[in-house]
N, C-alpha and C positions, 0 to 999 in steps of 0.2 A: 542804105535804103533809099527807093525812089520815091519821088516827091507824089506819087498818085497813091502809094502805099501806106503813106503818113496818115491821112484822115481815117482810115479801116483801122489801124493800129489804136489811135487816139479812142475812136469809139469803141473797142474793145474794153481799153483800160477804163471808158467811163462806166461801161457797162459792170464791169468787175466791182466798181466801187458802188455803184449803185444796187447791185446784188447784195454786197456786204452790208451797204447803209439800210436797206428798206428789206431784205430777208435774212440774212444770217444773224446779226445782231439783234433785230427783234425776236427771231425765233430763241436764239441764245439768252434772252433776258427773259421771256417767257417760260422757258425750261427753269431756270433757276429758281421763279417763283415758284412753280408747278413743284419742283422737287429739291429745292436749294437746301432744305433741312435734312432730306434723305442722303442727298451727297455728302453735307457734312459731316453725318454719320459714318457713311462708307470710309473717308480719310478720316477718323477720328485717329486710328493709329499714327498719324502725322503730327497730331496736336497734341494727344494727350498718352503719356508712358503708360505702360501697364503699371499697375499698384504693387507695393512691395508684396512680395508672399506671405501668406500667412505659416506661422508656426501651428500645423495641423498635427490635433492630439487625437491619436487613435481611441475608438470609441468600443468599447467593450459591453454586451448585454445579454444576457439570456435567462427567460423567467425562472428557469431550475438552477440558477448561480447566486449564492449569498450576497448578499449587500458588501459584506465585508471583504470576499474576494473581489467583487467587482471594484471597490476603491482601490485596492491593492493593485489590480491589475494595470490602474490609471495612474498607480505612483504616489497615491493617496492614502492616507490614513482613516479611520472609522470614526465617527463622532459618537459620544454616549448618548445623545437625545440629536433629532434633525434640528435644523434652521427652519424659522419661518419663512415662508415665501408669499411675495406680493405680485400679483399681475397686473400691472397698468397699461391700460389702453386708450385712445383716441376712437370715438366711435362715429362713423359716417352714417352708413345705412345697411351695413352687411348682417343682418338678423340672424339668417342661415349659418354663417360661417363663426358668429361669436355663439350661437348655440354648440356647435362641434367644437370649438376651441374651449369652452369651459367645462364641457362634458368629459374632456380628453385631460384636463387640468385639474377639476376638481378633488379629486384625493388627495392632492398634495398642496393646495393652494391655503395660505391662512385668510386673505384678504384680497378681494378682487376689488378693482380700481377703476373705475371708467368714467371719463369725461365726454360730454356731448355738448356741441355748440350749436346754434341755431343759423350758422353760416358754414359753407363749404371753405376750402381753404382759398377758393376763387374768390369768394365774395358773394356767393348767391345764396339767397335766403332759403333756408331749408326748416323742414317738419323736426320736431325733436323725436326722431323714429324709435329709440330705445325708449324713452319715458312712456310712448304709445303703446308700445309691446312689453312692459315690464311686465306684465301677469304672468309671460312665457318663461321667466327666469326666476321663479319663485324658488327654485331649488337652491340659487346661490344667495338668497335676500339676506339670512342672518350673516352671511360674510362680504357683503357688497357695501362699496364706497361710491356712490354716484353723486356727479357734481355736472352742473350744467353752467356755460360760460356763454355770454353775448356775443356775438361776431362783432368786428370792427369795419367791415362792408366799405374797405377801401377799393373800387373798383380800379385794373390796371395795374395795380400793386404786384408785384413778384408773389406768387404763391407762399414760397416757402417761408416769406415773413409770417404770413399767418399763421404758418404750420408752427413756427418757433414760438409764437405767442401761446399758442392752445400747448405747447408741451411746457412751458414754463408753469401755466396754471395747472399742469396736470401734476407738475413738483409738487405743487403747494396742498393739491388733494392728496396726495400721498402722505404728506406730513401730517394731514388731519385725519388719515387711516391708521396713523399709529404705529408707520413704521419706524425701526431703531437700526443702530448700528450693527453690521453684520447680518442682518436680514437679508434673504435674498431678493433681488428686483428683476423681474423679468421685464426688459425693455424690447417691443417688437411693435410692429404694426398687426392691426386683427388679423389678419389674412396669414401671417407668419407664425404658425403653430408648433412650440416644442412638443415632443412627446412626452407623455406622461414619464416614462421611465428616464428620461434624461433628466428631468426635473427632479424626480426622487434621489436618482444618484449624488446630484449638485447639491442637495439638502443634507443629505447623510455623510457626504465625504468631507474629510478635514483636506487644510492646505491646499484647495482649488484657487485657481487664479483670481484675484481680486474682480477682474473684469474677462469675460469669456465671451467670445462670440459662437453662433450656433450656425454649424453649416445645416442648411435645408435642402431637400429635394425640391427643385423648383418644378411647377406645373402652372400651364396656363387653361384657362375657363373651366379644367374639371381635372380628374385624378386619370383620365384618358391621354392628355398630352402632355409628358413628361419633358422638360425641356431641358435641364442642366441639375448639378449640384453645386451651383454657385451663388446660391443665395446664401449670405452671410450678416446681412445688417441685423437681423436678432442677435441679441444678447443677454446676459444672465451679469449682476453686479451684486458684489457682497457690499451692501450699501453703506456709506460713510456719510453722515449728514453734513459735514462741512465740504466736501468735494463732487459727491455722486450729482449727475445732472442728467434730467432725462433727455435723450438725443437718439438719433438715427443713423449716425455714421460712424466710421470706424475708430473706436476707441482702446484697441489691443491689438496684439500680434497673434493672441491666442484662440484658435479656431478649435472647436469639439466637431470631429465627423461627424455626419449622418446622423443628425438630432431633433429631425421632425420634419414639416412640410411645410411649403409657401405656396398657396394654391390662389394666384394672381387673377384676377376677373371672374372667380367662380361665382357667378350668380344666378338664381334661379328664372330670372325675368328678363327680358329685352330691355323693357322700362330701366332696369338698375344699370345693365351696361350704359345706356345713353347717359344716366345721371352721374356717373362716374367719370364718364369721357368729358364731361364738362366742369364737373367740380373738383378734380383731383391736381396734383402740382404740376402733372405733364399735360395739362389740359391747351396748351398751344402747339401740341400734336394735330388735333382738330383741323386740320388747315383747310378742309372744304367743308359745307352741309350737308352733301351725300354721304360722308364718314357716318351719319347718326342716322342713317336710312335703316330701319329696322329690319327689311328684308336682305339688306347687304351685311349687316351683323351678323344674322344667323348663318349665312353661309359662311361666313369667315371662321365664326366658331366651330362648325362641322368639318372644315378643312383644315384646323389647326394653323390659319395665316395669322398675320398681323392686323389688327383693327387699325392701325395708323398707317400702315403701308409704309413702316421704316425697315432698314437695316439692322440686323441684330446687332446691341450696344457690347461689341467687343472691343479688345485694345490692341489686335494683330490681323493682319489681312487674311492669315491663315485660318484665324479662329470665323471670322466674319464669313468667309466663302464657305466653312464648313457647316455654317447652321443657315444658309441661304435658302430657302422655300419653305414650305409649311412644316410644322413639327409631325414626325411620326406618330401614328397612332399606337398607343400601349394598350396592352391586354392583360396587364398584370394589375390584380388589387389587392395584393398581398402587403403586409404591414403599411396599412393605412389606419387613420384613427378609429378606435374599436367603435366610437358609438356611430359613426357612418356607416360602418358594416352592419352592425345590430339594427339599424333603421334605414336598409338599402333601399326600400320603397318609397320612403318619403324623399329619399336624397339621391334618387337613381340618375339626376342628371348630372351628377358628379362623378359617375361610375363609366367605366367603358361601356360603349355602344350606345349612349343616351344623348349624344348631341342638342336634341331638339330642346328649346326653351320656350318658358311662357310667353304669351305675347304683351299682357299687361302689366 
């Protein structure tokens, strides 16, 4: 290389270093700041293997088939009398979904057990919304055990610590409600609603598994956006005072197919979306203030897009890619909770073709 060309080559090398130092690296850092959590979810298959498959139990039901036959089809016997059933939940602010849940389960539940805190899972002070609306639930009052617990208000703490604290308190409330060994206990979030016929089946059949997870149809925002059949955290337990612990994680390998509905973020009002986004265990997904903009939220609801601009929570790249984009619209309102359809005008925001929400 000639001496006259050397300074030019050095200048080119220096320019590449400067470009790397002042453009490429800062842009990369800013990109990670904007989308780091999103990128991490996309590469989830590399750091989290798929969970162990469930033993899926086929679910048989028809209103014109006897309970004895239904139990036999599942490989179970029939009892002389049904078990008692306890439905225990933590309550945040979902008054409408609570109504639909309790109306669905009312014929078969012995005792409704509800615990309310004056704190969100993220340590935000909140009103006692159920207590304020208790008059709306007079139909369950004779069977209701209500409890209130003061929050710990530890800002910056992992929200799941507060969640666990409230679940322990719910266990104590269950004992106060009179639950006994071999009673059925429904463990699920409020928006994870078992179908009435599922609970009736389990209370009448003998030899059911001591812990049984429920496969629920997964919906987002309303019953217009069917996501998948992979909701499994809801479960039913044959209660044992020495061993049963109220939890929301996997406790069994048995999963009863098509057992109800999980309708996540199914709110009537935009303000309720905003409240939950700030209050629930995954509030860290609100990475930017504009995520809480009411206009943006309304637009996302009608599109069936993701409120947090996240990749699907799947364990293989094939599943992630298959679910990219908006959730397709569904026009089926078949096999939904009976109370919802009987009061369709009041709850039309949960039905196909009615994505607009109230602003308040």
